[in-house]
C-alpha positions as CSV (number, residue, x, y, z in Angstrom):
1,X,-0.5,-91.0,-197.3
2,X,-2.5,-93.4,-199.1
3,X,-6.2,-93.0,-200.4
4,X,-8.7,-95.6,-200.0
5,X,-8.4,-97.0,-203.4
6,X,-4.8,-97.2,-202.7
7,X,-5.1,-99.1,-199.4
8,X,-7.6,-101.2,-201.0
9,X,-5.3,-102.4,-203.9
10,X,-2.0,-102.7,-201.9
11,X,-4.5,-105.2,-199.8
12,X,-4.9,-107.3,-203.1
13,X,-1.3,-107.5,-203.9
14,X,-1.3,-110.2,-200.8
15,X,-4.4,-112.1,-202.9
16,X,-3.0,-115.5,-205.2
17,X,-2.5,-114.8,-208.9
18,X,-2.3,-111.2,-208.5
19,X,-0.9,-110.2,-212.1
20,X,2.1,-108.0,-211.9
21,X,0.7,-105.5,-214.8
22,X,-1.6,-104.6,-211.9
23,X,1.4,-104.3,-209.6
24,X,3.5,-102.5,-212.4
25,X,0.4,-99.8,-213.1
26,X,-0.1,-99.0,-209.4
27,X,3.5,-98.3,-208.8
28,X,3.5,-96.4,-211.8
29,X,0.6,-94.2,-210.4
30,X,2.3,-93.8,-206.9
31,X,5.6,-92.9,-207.9
32,X,4.1,-90.3,-210.7
33,X,2.5,-89.1,-207.8
34,X,5.4,-88.3,-205.6
35,X,4.4,-91.4,-203.2
36,X,7.7,-93.4,-204.3
37,X,8.2,-95.1,-201.0
38,X,4.7,-96.4,-201.4
39,X,5.2,-97.5,-205.0
40,X,8.5,-99.5,-203.4
41,X,6.4,-100.9,-201.0
42,X,3.8,-102.5,-203.1
43,X,6.6,-104.0,-205.1
44,X,7.8,-105.6,-202.2
45,X,4.1,-107.0,-201.0
46,X,3.9,-108.5,-204.4
47,X,7.4,-110.2,-204.2
48,X,6.8,-111.4,-200.8
49,X,3.7,-113.5,-202.0
50,X,4.9,-114.3,-205.5
51,X,8.2,-116.1,-205.0
52,X,8.0,-118.5,-208.0
53,X,6.3,-116.2,-210.5
54,X,7.9,-116.5,-214.0
55,X,8.6,-112.4,-214.2
56,X,9.8,-112.1,-210.4
57,X,12.7,-110.4,-212.0
58,X,11.1,-108.0,-213.7
59,X,9.5,-106.8,-210.1
60,X,12.7,-107.2,-208.4
61,X,14.6,-104.7,-211.2
62,X,11.5,-102.5,-211.1
63,X,11.7,-102.1,-207.3
64,X,15.3,-101.5,-207.7
65,X,15.2,-98.5,-209.6
66,X,12.4,-96.9,-206.6
67,X,15.0,-98.3,-204.2
68,X,17.8,-96.2,-205.6
69,X,15.7,-93.0,-205.9
70,X,14.8,-93.5,-202.3
71,X,18.6,-93.4,-201.6
72,X,18.8,-97.3,-200.8
73,X,21.6,-98.2,-202.8
74,X,22.4,-101.4,-201.1
75,X,18.8,-102.4,-201.2
76,X,19.0,-101.6,-205.1
77,X,21.9,-103.6,-205.6
78,X,20.5,-106.8,-203.5
79,X,17.2,-107.1,-205.9
80,X,19.4,-107.3,-209.2
81,X,21.5,-109.6,-207.7
82,X,18.2,-111.7,-206.7
83,X,17.1,-111.0,-210.3
84,X,20.2,-112.1,-212.1
85,X,20.1,-115.6,-209.7
86,X,17.0,-116.1,-211.1
87,X,17.5,-115.3,-214.7
88,X,21.1,-115.2,-215.8
89,X,20.2,-113.7,-218.8
90,X,17.7,-110.7,-217.9
91,X,20.4,-108.4,-219.3
92,X,19.0,-104.8,-218.0
93,X,20.1,-106.1,-214.5
94,X,23.7,-106.3,-215.5
95,X,23.7,-102.6,-217.0
96,X,22.0,-101.4,-213.5
97,X,23.8,-103.2,-211.0
98,X,27.4,-101.9,-212.4
99,X,26.2,-98.7,-212.2
100,X,25.4,-99.1,-208.4
101,X,28.6,-101.2,-207.9
102,X,30.8,-98.1,-209.4
103,X,28.8,-95.3,-207.6
104,X,29.6,-97.0,-204.4
105,X,33.3,-97.1,-205.6
106,X,33.5,-100.5,-206.2
107,X,35.0,-100.2,-209.3
108,X,36.5,-103.4,-210.2
109,X,33.2,-105.5,-209.6
110,X,31.4,-103.3,-211.5
111,X,33.5,-104.0,-214.6
112,X,33.4,-107.9,-213.5
113,X,29.7,-107.1,-213.3
114,X,29.5,-105.7,-217.0
115,X,31.7,-108.0,-218.5
116,X,29.6,-110.7,-217.3
117,X,26.3,-109.5,-218.9
118,X,28.3,-108.7,-222.3
119,X,29.4,-112.7,-222.2
120,X,26.0,-114.1,-221.7
121,X,25.2,-116.5,-224.7
122,X,21.6,-114.3,-225.1
123,X,24.0,-111.5,-226.5
124,X,23.5,-113.1,-230.1
125,X,20.0,-111.8,-230.2
126,X,19.0,-108.1,-230.9
127,X,18.2,-107.0,-227.6
128,X,20.8,-108.9,-225.9
129,X,23.3,-107.3,-228.2
130,X,22.3,-103.9,-227.7
131,X,22.6,-104.6,-224.0
132,X,26.2,-105.9,-224.6
133,X,27.1,-103.0,-226.3
134,X,26.0,-100.8,-223.1
135,X,27.9,-103.2,-221.2
136,X,31.0,-102.5,-223.0
137,X,30.8,-99.0,-223.2
138,X,30.4,-98.5,-219.6
139,X,33.4,-101.0,-218.9
140,X,35.2,-98.8,-221.6
141,X,34.4,-95.4,-219.7
142,X,35.1,-96.5,-216.5
143,X,38.3,-98.1,-217.4
144,X,39.4,-94.9,-218.8
145,X,38.7,-93.1,-215.7
146,X,40.8,-95.8,-213.7
147,X,43.6,-95.0,-216.2
148,X,43.8,-98.6,-217.6
149,X,43.7,-97.7,-221.5
150,X,44.7,-101.2,-222.4
151,X,41.6,-102.8,-220.6
152,X,39.4,-100.1,-221.9
153,X,40.9,-100.6,-225.6
154,X,39.8,-104.3,-225.5
155,X,36.1,-103.5,-224.5
156,X,36.0,-100.6,-227.4
157,X,37.5,-102.8,-229.8
158,X,34.5,-105.3,-229.1
159,X,32.1,-102.9,-229.0
160,X,33.2,-101.5,-232.4
161,X,32.8,-105.3,-233.9
162,X,29.6,-104.9,-232.4
163,X,28.3,-101.8,-234.0
164,X,31.0,-100.4,-236.5
165,X,29.1,-97.4,-237.2
166,X,29.2,-96.1,-233.5
167,X,30.9,-93.3,-234.3
168,X,31.6,-92.4,-230.4
169,X,32.9,-95.7,-229.8
170,X,35.2,-95.5,-232.7
171,X,36.5,-92.1,-231.8
172,X,37.3,-93.2,-228.4
173,X,39.1,-96.0,-229.6
174,X,41.8,-94.1,-231.6
175,X,41.8,-91.5,-228.8
176,X,42.8,-94.6,-226.6
177,X,45.3,-96.0,-228.6
178,X,46.7,-92.4,-229.5
179,X,47.1,-92.2,-225.6
180,X,49.2,-95.6,-225.3
181,X,51.5,-94.7,-228.1
182,X,50.1,-97.4,-230.0
183,X,51.3,-97.1,-233.5
184,X,49.8,-96.8,-235.9
185,X,46.9,-95.3,-234.1
186,X,43.9,-96.1,-236.6
187,X,44.5,-100.0,-237.0
188,X,41.3,-101.4,-238.7
189,X,40.0,-104.3,-238.7
190,X,37.6,-107.0,-240.6
191,X,34.7,-105.0,-239.2
192,X,35.7,-101.1,-239.2
193,X,37.3,-100.0,-242.4
194,X,40.1,-97.1,-241.6
195,X,38.4,-94.5,-243.5
196,X,35.1,-95.4,-241.1
197,X,37.7,-95.6,-238.2
198,X,39.0,-91.8,-239.2
199,X,35.4,-90.6,-240.2
200,X,34.6,-91.1,-236.3
201,X,37.7,-89.9,-234.4
202,X,37.0,-86.8,-232.3
203,X,38.7,-83.5,-234.3
204,X,40.8,-83.2,-231.2
205,X,42.6,-86.6,-231.8
206,X,42.5,-86.0,-235.8
207,X,44.7,-82.5,-234.4
208,X,47.0,-85.2,-232.7
209,X,46.8,-87.6,-235.7
210,X,47.6,-85.0,-239.0
211,X,48.9,-81.6,-239.6
212,X,46.1,-81.5,-242.7
213,X,43.7,-78.5,-241.9
214,X,41.6,-79.2,-244.7
215,X,40.4,-82.8,-243.1
216,X,40.6,-81.3,-239.7
217,X,38.1,-78.4,-240.7
218,X,35.7,-81.0,-242.2
219,X,36.1,-83.5,-240.0
220,X,34.9,-80.7,-237.4
221,X,32.1,-79.9,-239.3
222,X,30.6,-83.8,-239.8
223,X,31.3,-83.8,-235.7
224,X,29.1,-81.0,-235.2
225,X,26.6,-82.6,-237.5
226,X,26.9,-85.3,-235.3
227,X,27.0,-84.5,-232.3
228,X,25.0,-81.1,-231.6
229,X,22.7,-80.7,-234.5
230,X,19.5,-78.9,-233.6
231,X,16.3,-78.5,-235.0
232,X,14.3,-75.6,-235.8
233,X,12.3,-76.3,-232.7
234,X,14.8,-76.3,-230.3
235,X,15.9,-72.7,-230.9
236,X,13.1,-71.0,-229.0
237,X,15.3,-68.3,-227.9
238,X,17.4,-67.5,-231.1
239,X,19.1,-64.3,-230.9
240,X,21.5,-63.9,-233.5
241,X,19.8,-61.0,-235.0
242,X,19.5,-59.3,-232.1
243,X,20.5,-55.2,-231.2
244,X,23.0,-54.5,-229.1
245,X,22.5,-51.3,-227.7
246,X,25.3,-50.3,-225.0
247,X,23.3,-47.0,-224.2
248,X,24.0,-46.7,-220.2
249,X,26.0,-50.1,-220.1
250,X,29.1,-52.2,-220.7
251,X,29.2,-54.8,-223.5
252,X,28.3,-58.3,-221.6
253,X,30.9,-61.2,-222.3
254,X,30.1,-64.6,-221.2
255,X,32.5,-67.4,-221.4
256,X,31.6,-71.2,-221.3
257,X,33.8,-73.6,-220.1
258,X,34.5,-76.5,-218.3
259,X,38.2,-76.3,-217.5
260,X,37.4,-73.2,-215.0
261,X,39.3,-75.4,-212.0
262,X,42.5,-77.0,-212.0
263,X,43.0,-77.8,-215.5
264,X,45.7,-76.4,-218.1
265,X,42.8,-73.8,-219.3
266,X,42.0,-72.4,-215.9
267,X,46.0,-72.1,-215.1
268,X,45.4,-70.0,-218.6
269,X,42.5,-67.9,-218.1
270,X,43.0,-67.1,-213.9
271,X,44.6,-63.8,-214.3
272,X,42.6,-62.6,-217.4
273,X,39.7,-63.2,-215.3
274,X,41.3,-60.6,-212.7
275,X,43.1,-58.4,-215.3
276,X,39.6,-57.7,-217.3
277,X,39.0,-53.8,-217.1
278,X,35.2,-53.8,-215.4
279,X,34.8,-50.3,-216.6
280,X,34.9,-51.4,-219.9
281,X,33.5,-55.0,-220.0
282,X,31.1,-57.0,-217.7
283,X,32.0,-60.7,-217.3
284,X,30.3,-63.5,-217.0
285,X,31.3,-67.0,-216.3
286,X,29.2,-70.3,-217.2
287,X,30.7,-73.4,-215.6
288,X,30.2,-76.8,-217.0
289,X,32.5,-79.1,-215.9
290,X,32.9,-81.6,-212.8
291,X,31.9,-80.4,-209.3
292,X,35.1,-78.3,-208.3
293,X,35.9,-76.2,-205.3
294,X,39.6,-76.2,-206.0
295,X,41.9,-73.1,-205.5
296,X,41.7,-72.0,-209.0
297,X,38.4,-72.7,-209.2
298,X,37.9,-70.4,-206.3
299,X,40.1,-67.8,-207.4
300,X,37.9,-67.5,-210.7
301,X,34.9,-67.3,-208.9
302,X,35.9,-64.4,-207.2
303,X,37.3,-62.6,-210.3
304,X,34.4,-62.5,-212.3
305,X,31.2,-60.5,-211.9
306,X,29.1,-63.2,-212.7
307,X,29.4,-66.9,-212.0
308,X,26.7,-69.7,-213.0
309,X,27.1,-73.3,-212.9
310,X,25.2,-74.5,-215.8
311,X,26.4,-77.9,-215.1
312,X,23.3,-79.3,-213.6
313,X,21.1,-77.2,-216.2
314,X,19.5,-79.1,-219.5
315,X,20.9,-77.2,-222.8
316,X,17.3,-75.3,-223.2
317,X,17.8,-74.3,-219.6
318,X,21.3,-73.0,-219.8
319,X,20.1,-71.0,-223.3
320,X,17.3,-69.4,-221.2
321,X,20.0,-68.2,-218.4
322,X,22.3,-66.6,-221.0
323,X,19.6,-65.0,-223.0
324,X,18.2,-63.4,-219.2
325,X,21.4,-62.4,-218.4
326,X,21.6,-60.5,-221.8
327,X,24.8,-61.5,-223.1
328,X,26.3,-59.6,-226.1
329,X,29.2,-62.0,-227.2
330,X,29.4,-65.6,-226.2
331,X,32.8,-67.4,-226.0
332,X,33.5,-70.6,-226.6
333,X,36.1,-71.8,-224.3
334,X,35.7,-75.7,-225.1
335,X,35.4,-76.2,-228.7
336,X,35.6,-80.1,-229.6
337,X,36.9,-80.9,-225.8
338,X,35.4,-83.0,-223.2
339,X,32.1,-81.7,-221.4
340,X,31.5,-79.1,-224.0
341,X,28.3,-77.6,-224.6
342,X,28.4,-77.0,-228.1
343,X,24.3,-78.0,-228.6
344,X,24.0,-74.5,-226.2
345,X,26.0,-72.3,-229.0
346,X,23.7,-74.2,-231.3
347,X,20.8,-72.6,-230.2
348,X,22.2,-69.1,-230.7
349,X,21.9,-67.3,-227.4
350,X,23.6,-64.6,-228.3
351,X,24.2,-62.0,-231.4
352,X,27.7,-63.0,-231.6
353,X,29.7,-66.2,-230.9
354,X,33.2,-66.6,-230.4
355,X,35.6,-69.7,-230.6
356,X,38.6,-69.1,-228.3
357,X,41.4,-71.0,-226.4
358,X,40.0,-74.5,-225.9
359,X,40.2,-76.1,-228.7
360,X,43.2,-75.5,-231.3
361,X,41.5,-75.3,-234.7
362,X,38.0,-74.2,-236.5
363,X,34.8,-75.3,-234.9
364,X,33.7,-76.2,-238.7
365,X,29.8,-75.2,-237.5
366,X,27.2,-72.3,-239.3
367,X,27.0,-70.1,-236.1
368,X,30.5,-69.8,-234.6
369,X,31.3,-66.3,-236.2
370,X,34.9,-65.7,-235.1
371,X,37.7,-67.2,-234.1
372,X,40.5,-65.4,-232.2
373,X,44.2,-66.3,-233.1
374,X,47.2,-64.3,-233.5
375,X,50.0,-63.5,-236.6
376,X,51.7,-66.1,-236.4
377,X,49.0,-69.0,-235.0
378,X,46.3,-67.8,-238.0
379,X,48.4,-66.0,-240.5
380,X,46.7,-64.2,-243.5
381,X,47.8,-66.9,-245.7
382,X,45.8,-69.8,-243.6
383,X,42.5,-67.9,-242.9
384,X,40.9,-70.4,-245.6
385,X,41.3,-73.5,-243.0
386,X,38.6,-71.6,-240.9
387,X,34.7,-71.3,-241.4
388,X,35.1,-68.4,-238.5
389,X,36.4,-65.2,-239.2
390,X,39.7,-64.9,-238.2
391,X,40.7,-62.4,-235.6
392,X,44.1,-61.3,-234.2
393,X,45.5,-60.5,-230.8
394,X,49.3,-59.8,-230.2
395,X,49.4,-63.8,-228.9
396,X,46.2,-65.6,-228.7
397,X,47.3,-67.6,-225.4
398,X,46.9,-66.0,-222.0
399,X,48.7,-67.2,-219.2
400,X,49.0,-66.5,-215.4
401,X,52.3,-64.7,-214.0
402,X,50.9,-65.2,-210.7
403,X,51.0,-68.9,-210.8
404,X,52.8,-70.4,-208.0
405,X,56.2,-71.8,-207.9
406,X,57.8,-73.7,-205.3
407,X,61.1,-71.8,-204.1
408,X,63.2,-74.9,-204.3
409,X,63.8,-77.8,-206.8
410,X,64.7,-81.3,-206.4
411,X,68.1,-82.6,-207.8
412,X,68.4,-84.3,-210.8
413,X,69.5,-87.5,-208.6
414,X,66.2,-87.0,-206.5
415,X,64.4,-87.5,-210.0
416,X,66.1,-89.9,-211.7
417,X,68.4,-87.8,-213.8
418,X,72.0,-88.0,-214.5
419,X,73.8,-84.9,-212.7
420,X,76.2,-84.1,-215.4
421,X,73.9,-85.3,-218.5
422,X,72.4,-82.9,-221.4
423,X,68.6,-83.2,-220.2
424,X,66.1,-82.8,-223.3
425,X,62.3,-82.8,-222.0
426,X,58.8,-83.1,-223.4
427,X,56.2,-83.1,-220.6
428,X,53.5,-82.9,-223.8
429,X,50.8,-85.7,-222.9
430,X,51.6,-88.9,-224.5
431,X,48.6,-88.7,-227.2
432,X,50.8,-86.4,-228.7
433,X,53.9,-88.3,-229.3
434,X,53.6,-89.7,-232.9
435,X,56.0,-92.2,-234.5
436,X,57.4,-89.4,-236.5
437,X,58.4,-87.3,-233.8
438,X,60.0,-90.0,-231.8
439,X,61.8,-90.9,-234.8
440,X,63.5,-87.2,-234.5
441,X,64.0,-87.5,-230.6
442,X,66.1,-90.4,-231.2
443,X,68.2,-89.3,-233.6
444,X,68.5,-86.2,-231.6
445,X,69.7,-88.9,-228.5
446,X,72.2,-90.8,-230.9
447,X,73.7,-87.4,-232.1
448,X,74.0,-86.2,-228.6
449,X,76.5,-88.7,-226.6
450,X,75.5,-88.9,-223.3
451,X,72.4,-87.2,-222.9
452,X,68.7,-87.9,-221.6
453,X,65.2,-87.4,-222.7
454,X,62.8,-86.7,-219.7
455,X,58.8,-87.4,-220.8
456,X,56.2,-87.4,-218.5
457,X,55.4,-90.2,-216.8
458,X,52.1,-92.5,-218.5
459,X,50.9,-95.6,-217.2
460,X,54.0,-98.6,-217.3
461,X,52.8,-100.5,-220.3
462,X,52.8,-96.8,-222.0
463,X,56.2,-96.2,-220.5
464,X,57.6,-99.2,-221.4
465,X,56.6,-99.0,-225.0
466,X,58.0,-96.3,-225.8
467,X,61.6,-97.4,-223.9
468,X,61.1,-100.5,-226.0
469,X,60.8,-98.3,-229.2
470,X,63.8,-96.3,-228.3
471,X,66.1,-99.9,-228.2
472,X,64.4,-100.7,-231.7
473,X,65.9,-97.8,-233.1
474,X,69.2,-98.3,-231.5
475,X,69.1,-96.0,-228.1
476,X,69.6,-97.6,-224.8
477,X,66.1,-97.5,-223.0
478,X,67.6,-96.0,-219.7
479,X,68.0,-92.7,-221.7
480,X,64.4,-92.6,-221.3
481,X,63.2,-91.0,-217.8
482,X,59.7,-90.7,-216.6
483,X,58.4,-87.8,-214.5
484,X,55.8,-88.8,-212.2
485,X,53.0,-86.4,-212.2
486,X,53.1,-83.7,-209.6
487,X,50.9,-80.9,-207.8
488,X,51.8,-77.9,-210.2
489,X,53.6,-75.6,-208.2
490,X,55.9,-78.8,-207.6
491,X,56.0,-79.7,-211.3
492,X,57.1,-76.0,-212.1
493,X,59.6,-76.5,-210.0
494,X,61.5,-79.5,-211.6
495,X,61.7,-77.6,-214.8
496,X,64.6,-76.3,-213.8
497,X,66.4,-79.4,-214.4
498,X,65.8,-79.1,-217.9
499,X,68.3,-78.1,-220.6
500,X,65.9,-77.6,-223.7
501,X,62.1,-78.6,-224.0
502,X,61.5,-80.7,-227.4
503,X,58.0,-80.2,-229.1
504,X,55.8,-82.6,-230.7
505,X,54.2,-81.8,-233.9
506,X,51.2,-81.7,-235.4
507,X,49.9,-81.3,-231.9
508,X,52.4,-79.2,-230.1
509,X,52.8,-78.0,-226.5
510,X,50.4,-75.3,-225.2
511,X,50.1,-74.7,-221.6
512,X,53.2,-77.0,-221.1
513,X,55.5,-74.6,-223.6
514,X,54.3,-71.6,-221.3
515,X,55.1,-73.5,-218.0
516,X,58.4,-74.4,-219.5
517,X,59.3,-70.5,-220.8
518,X,57.9,-69.0,-217.7
519,X,60.5,-71.3,-215.6
520,X,63.4,-70.2,-218.4
521,X,63.7,-73.6,-220.2
522,X,64.1,-72.9,-224.3
523,X,61.2,-74.6,-226.3
524,X,62.4,-75.8,-229.8
525,X,59.5,-76.1,-232.3
526,X,58.5,-77.1,-236.0
527,X,55.7,-75.1,-236.9
528,X,53.1,-77.1,-239.2
529,X,49.9,-75.8,-240.9
530,X,47.0,-76.5,-238.3
531,X,46.3,-74.3,-235.3
532,X,47.5,-77.0,-232.8
533,X,50.7,-77.0,-234.6
534,X,51.3,-73.4,-234.5
535,X,50.8,-72.5,-231.2
536,X,54.4,-73.3,-229.7
537,X,55.4,-71.5,-232.2
538,X,53.7,-68.4,-231.3
539,X,54.8,-68.7,-227.8
540,X,58.3,-68.9,-228.5
541,X,58.3,-66.2,-230.8
542,X,56.1,-64.0,-227.8
543,X,58.7,-65.2,-225.5
544,X,61.6,-63.2,-227.6
545,X,63.4,-66.7,-229.2
546,X,62.1,-66.8,-233.0
547,X,65.1,-68.4,-233.9
548,X,63.8,-71.8,-232.0
549,X,60.8,-72.0,-234.1
550,X,62.1,-73.7,-237.2
551,X,60.6,-74.7,-240.6
552,X,61.3,-78.7,-241.1
553,X,61.9,-81.7,-239.2
554,X,65.6,-81.9,-240.2
555,X,65.9,-78.3,-239.2
556,X,64.2,-79.5,-235.5
557,X,67.0,-82.3,-235.4
558,X,70.0,-79.9,-236.3
559,X,69.2,-77.2,-233.9
560,X,68.5,-79.8,-231.0
561,X,71.7,-81.1,-231.4
562,X,73.6,-78.3,-232.0
563,X,72.1,-76.8,-228.8
564,X,72.6,-80.2,-227.2
565,X,76.4,-80.0,-228.0
566,X,77.2,-76.1,-227.0
567,X,76.2,-75.9,-223.2
568,X,77.0,-72.4,-223.2
569,X,74.4,-71.7,-226.2
570,X,71.7,-73.4,-224.1
571,X,72.8,-71.1,-220.9
572,X,72.5,-67.8,-223.2
573,X,69.1,-69.2,-224.4
574,X,67.8,-69.5,-220.7
575,X,69.4,-65.9,-219.7
576,X,67.2,-64.4,-222.7
577,X,63.9,-66.0,-221.3
578,X,64.8,-64.9,-218.0
579,X,65.8,-61.3,-218.9
580,X,62.6,-61.0,-221.1
581,X,59.9,-63.0,-218.6
582,X,58.7,-59.6,-216.9
583,X,58.5,-57.6,-220.2
584,X,57.5,-59.8,-223.3
585,X,54.0,-60.1,-224.9
586,X,53.7,-63.8,-223.8
587,X,53.5,-63.0,-220.2
588,X,51.5,-59.5,-220.3
589,X,48.2,-59.8,-219.4
590,X,47.6,-56.2,-219.3
591,X,48.4,-55.9,-222.8
592,X,46.1,-59.4,-224.0
593,X,43.0,-58.3,-221.3
594,X,43.1,-54.8,-223.3
595,X,43.8,-56.1,-227.0
596,X,40.6,-58.6,-226.3
597,X,38.6,-56.0,-225.1
598,X,39.2,-54.1,-228.2
599,X,38.5,-56.9,-230.5
600,X,35.1,-57.7,-228.5
601,X,34.3,-53.7,-229.1
602,X,35.4,-54.2,-233.0
603,X,32.8,-57.5,-232.9
604,X,30.2,-55.6,-231.7
605,X,30.7,-52.8,-233.9
606,X,30.8,-55.2,-236.9
607,X,27.1,-56.7,-235.6
608,X,25.9,-52.9,-235.4
609,X,26.8,-52.3,-238.9
610,X,25.4,-55.4,-240.3
611,X,28.6,-56.9,-241.5
612,X,29.2,-59.9,-239.1
613,X,30.6,-62.5,-240.6
614,X,28.9,-65.8,-241.9
615,X,30.4,-68.9,-242.0
616,X,31.4,-70.7,-245.2
617,X,30.8,-74.3,-245.2
618,X,31.3,-75.2,-248.8
619,X,32.3,-77.9,-250.3
620,X,33.6,-79.9,-246.9
621,X,32.1,-82.9,-247.9
622,X,34.4,-83.2,-250.8
623,X,37.2,-82.3,-248.9
624,X,36.0,-85.0,-246.1
625,X,36.2,-87.7,-248.5
626,X,39.7,-86.6,-250.0
627,X,41.1,-86.4,-246.5
628,X,40.0,-89.5,-245.1
629,X,41.6,-91.4,-248.7
630,X,44.8,-89.6,-248.1
631,X,47.4,-92.0,-246.6
632,X,48.9,-90.7,-243.2
633,X,50.5,-93.3,-241.5
634,X,53.1,-94.0,-243.9
635,X,54.3,-90.3,-244.7
636,X,54.1,-87.0,-242.5
637,X,51.7,-84.4,-243.8
638,X,53.5,-81.6,-242.0
639,X,56.5,-82.7,-244.3
640,X,54.5,-82.5,-247.7
641,X,55.6,-79.5,-249.5
642,X,52.2,-78.6,-251.5
643,X,49.0,-80.2,-249.2
644,X,46.9,-77.9,-252.0
645,X,48.2,-79.7,-254.7
646,X,47.2,-82.7,-253.2
647,X,43.6,-81.7,-253.0
648,X,43.4,-80.3,-256.4
649,X,44.5,-83.5,-258.0
650,X,41.4,-85.4,-256.2
651,X,39.2,-82.5,-256.7
652,X,39.8,-82.5,-260.3
653,X,38.5,-85.6,-260.4
654,X,35.1,-84.9,-258.5
655,X,31.8,-83.5,-260.2
656,X,31.3,-81.9,-256.8
657,X,33.8,-79.1,-257.4
658,X,34.1,-78.0,-260.9
659,X,36.7,-75.7,-260.5
660,X,39.8,-74.8,-258.6
661,X,40.6,-70.8,-258.1
662,X,43.7,-69.6,-259.6
663,X,44.8,-68.2,-256.2
664,X,44.8,-71.2,-254.8
665,X,41.9,-70.5,-252.5
666,X,39.8,-73.5,-252.1
667,X,37.2,-71.4,-250.9
668,X,36.3,-68.2,-249.7
669,X,36.4,-67.8,-246.3
670,X,35.6,-64.8,-243.6
671,X,33.3,-62.1,-243.9
672,X,30.1,-61.9,-246.1
């Protein structure tokens, strides 16, 4: 109920010449006091009696915000449309109207609204440019969600031209081109130079772009500094030095992930949560992904002792919840991936912070203490590529031996495959297909007459682009067959139609390799230096086929051709996988859970003894500069015989690093 003064002010709104400023003040006071409906009424009354006011569009815009708060999205959209009709250069209205249209499911209309705003002549001034930039970012985001990467790319290119220093836009632009198999992925423009473009690339995209672990580490550190840097004032609940007293209780292990749902990581982790020994560890899951109630999300909720949805929480609120839970070890299962809550880790809410599974590489932060790998993914000689201390379990990747697989498979004819052909397959995402990998695949097809390559379906333009690339390399376009996306149990069932899985590099198969091996499809891979390029090798070796992990590009091609020419060899490899499935390390989740729990105990013991590792970030700016300067489009870095020598030559010319250690280590990593 409005008080007498408010009613008096509302009555004055009908008076001729009532200043808009008075209305704005009144509405702000009312809405601030919880009387949003009355604030909306104030604008409604003023608008009725001031139809010719030169700033009517402002009143309509302000009212639209209140209407949206009240749930009247149709009314809010109508107010914004009226504002634009009155003043076509009133840019904020385009931004908000597009948002309302998107929420109403009118996606193409939202894109059209934002495009209209971005194309106004007024964008040549500073304020207008800012709104145009926002419109273009919204267009790119929505078109990306709509799986229209080509149109999204055009919007990103325009946004990058407006602001060449917008690292998030540049990163999305490169990731977009990777997904479309547009080579080269890093395509400089007059406004954005190649080095600047690479500097903006998300570390996850860098992993798909080059097998250069020094650049990946430096890029991860640069990304942390840019996206998740915290001030001392923000670290209000710092528990990095909190004692861990386990008297009368179990260690409390917290996992933060946005992917505990129908997602590759969800499939990997579901059984782990079920077999964790609850007598040894108390398990907490903190979910930060999209709203979900699918089967995997439900299964994981039931498996853990404590499940907390931190999506609606601010970083500070999430930190306080973790602090209140008294977590001893907090595991980052996102890393540098979508919807990560890295800023939560930056606030140090637990004494021990661990990087595991979600991101295949070093976080490059000064607060992640450990990374969990295995003897193949993170061998001792490669520890220098990690800011965290490396710890190992037999095979770093969990799996789900309880996954559902459809009993019957389609026929080859039903999925567009020749019945009698040797079927090479790769169901990795298209962003992992580099021109170097594609060249090798085409050589394999040419040397294996009658064979086909079965790839995961993408958008039609990308499929066509790959077929055109095949023809340009002398391979009939029909020898590339695309598998439409299916629900996981059906997808697994059709693996039975493939003869050999061909891995990509430098970002290889992870969950997709596990799927293939579970379905007894042999996987051929070439391991490089980076974490992402070595995971598949670890999985294949852990499944019992170390002979399919090769050490060069030529060995990869020759081995594929050898198997493609000998059906009996392919059948023997399949038989080995079938025989090993119930006993191999790869699918032994009791073993993985037990080793993981032992590892957690060792981390706690190190902390209690004052020996917790301290991340070492020495010299990373120099390595970033060098990595950005090296050409990665003309040559494949994984094939370089001595990566360190390339860096040493450049380091010798820089004052920032005076000497190169004789043992070849560019800096000391691990515990200190």
